[in-house]
N, C-alpha and C positions, 0 to 999 in steps of 0.2 A: 817760392821755395825752389831751390835748385833740384835738378833731377836726382843727383846723388843723395841729397838730404831727404828728398821724398821717398826714395827707395829704402833708405836706412830706417826712416820712421815706419814705413809700411812693414818692413821686415821685423822690426821690434814689436809692432802691434800684433802681427801674425804669430810670432813665436811666443811672446809672453802672455798675451791675453786670450788667444784662441786655443793653442795646443797645450800649454803648460798649466792651465787652470785645473786644480783638483778640488777646489772648494773656495768659499768666501774669503778665508784668510789668504790664500794664494792670490786671489783676485786683487785684494787690497794691496798686498806686498808688491806684486808685479806691476800693478797700476801706478803706485807711487814711485817705484823705481823708473818706470817708463816715462812718467811725467817729468821727473827730475832730469832724466837724460834728454827728453824732448825739449825742455826749457833751455838746457845748455846748447843743444844743437841749433835751436832757433836763434839764440843770441849770437852764436858764432856766425850765422848766416845773415845777421842784421835784421831779424824778424822779431816782432813782439810775440812772446810765447802765448799771450792771451788770444792772439789772432788765429791760433791753430786749434781746430776742433778734433776730438777723438770720438770715433764711433766704433762700437763693438757689435759685430753681427753673429747670428747663429747660436745664441746662448739658449740654454734650456729655460723653460718658463718657471723660474724659481725666484721668488721675491727677494730672498737673501742674496743670491748671486747678483741679481740686477742692482739692488741697492748698494752692494759692496763695490761694484764697478762704478756706479755713479759717485759714490763717496770717494773713490780713488781718483776721480777726475774725468771720467768719461762724460761726454756731453749727451750721448744717447746710447741706448742698448736695445738691440733688436733681437727678440726671441724667435725661435724657429718652430714651426708646426711640423708634426710628423706627416709622412705621406698617408693619404687616405684615398678611398675609391670614389666617394660620392660627395656632392655638395652638402648634403645633410650632415654627413660625418664631419666635414670640415667646420661647419657651423657649430656643431657640438664641441669640437676640439677647441675652437677659438673662444667659446664661452668658458671652458675649463681653464684655458690659458689666462684669460682676463681675470678670472676668479683667483688664480694662483699668484698673479703678479700685481694686480691693482687693488685688490680688496684686503 
């Protein structure tokens, strides 16, 4: 991937999937739009669009948001924990996050 193409894709990911998401419908709409643009840019650069992976970081632990992003074409979605003071608190938070996203 060329530097310019990489920067453009990174910019699109940041603006559309991280800052502009207001809910699952926005995630699906923005994700599909990004994937369509990403496919066109990849083809222009002579790349197979299927060889490009999309990761979304820092999302809230919400099963609907995560599933919407995956359905829109993200290959992986990373949820973020809140800051806590102790290891025990982090363990409890991770259990709640797993419950919210995986079960």
